[in-house]
C-alpha angles and dihedrals in degrees: 000000000000123000110275094025122122137217116248116260122253113175125200111190107210119230137192094045115167135189114218125205111273093215092070094054100073095220121153131194117209120189135190130196116245109236098232115066118240090010092147098214102215113178133014127214137180120247120215088254093053095260122143114243124189141177118245095208098183098034095051092234143115116222136204124203120197101213091203098055100021090230119144125204121194126212115202118216121233098228111068119238094009092154098220106212120159125025142180138171128241125217092264091058098255116142116227122198142175117243096214095184100041105039103243143104115233136203122205114203100212092200097055101019087231116149120211118197127210109193121211111260091222124052089215087068092064100137112055106189124178130007143190138177123235123216091267093058097256115141116225122193144172130230108206109194093023088058097225140128116207146183130212123199106210091201093064104014089234116154121200121191129202121191116231109248093228114071116241090003092145102216105223132156117030136190137166121238123229087256088060098254118137114227124190139185121245096211094182092058140033093261143101118202140197128208124211106239092216105038098021089226110159124222120192127209118203121228130193115306102264098029118129110189111204107170133010141194130193130221125214091263088057097250111154114225115191140178114240098210096183101049102031097245140132107224136194126202123196101204092196095061102017090234118150126206121188140184129197108248113244092246093059135232095326096046094106101214107212130149114046140175140164125228122219092262090062096256115145119223125186142154133242106219099176092068126079112248096029116239135221112224127199119196123192107204093194094056098029086232136144131203127181142195132186119240108246095223093042091252099239088223122326102219101180142005137204127203120217125216088251091060098256122131124225118212137182117211102203102183096050098039097241141120123207151179126230106208131190104217110235 
């Protein structure tokens, strides 16, 4: 298959979906206020020590919550109005982030508080969006309006950009499969794409006609679960066959599924951002079963999620200036 081609669409509409009572699930949602007002916490991430990190997009800060004490420490960025957006941690404990307003990727050394900036090599790639490390320590990222996918080698600082083959496809959420292949959402189209980590060749996978995938998460069997923001569906792509399964989200067509993650047991968690208050949805693929809970603060749009090794889910509630933890009581 040539670069920019796509796999033919085969859709499997899932049936026998049930919604179980949330009260029986013993799930709690704990939230903490972000210290700076109108900080607009955008994305959460997990630190190596289990702390919750987040980007303060409007306050030009990164923040760290200690889940044990509830204390939050903020780290100001050196370039004003950077618009920190996505973030992730490396194995050494550094926090990497996308500067969505200033066209660079940053690294916060949590020991020294020093910030290193890696500017985009092309001005057209001015809005780096989401990012993720692969198992070899290479950082992969999307550029939404610039229509790129990129990689950064932390050893050299070299950034390589690859244009998305579909015009105005708006590369958005990104994750790496257990086979080491980066997959990303093309939010401006009805496609998900993968990029070869060696050749950077892009393969596109077509979804149902009006689908708009915004975020994705990958299970251990390399199934791609995605939130269809436009149609109000949870979707699943099998990249081997190109088959797509989908389920109507409990909140209906206007529910706006957005942030998503998968816990180690294969359970899919995501948020419905088109509903007030926002909801947290849990989907059990083995039982074809949904459960839901409302976010106590209302959420104000949960744009991304991160699953811990203990099975908790970190969230950032941008519109209400809070971060939180969704915890399955054990």
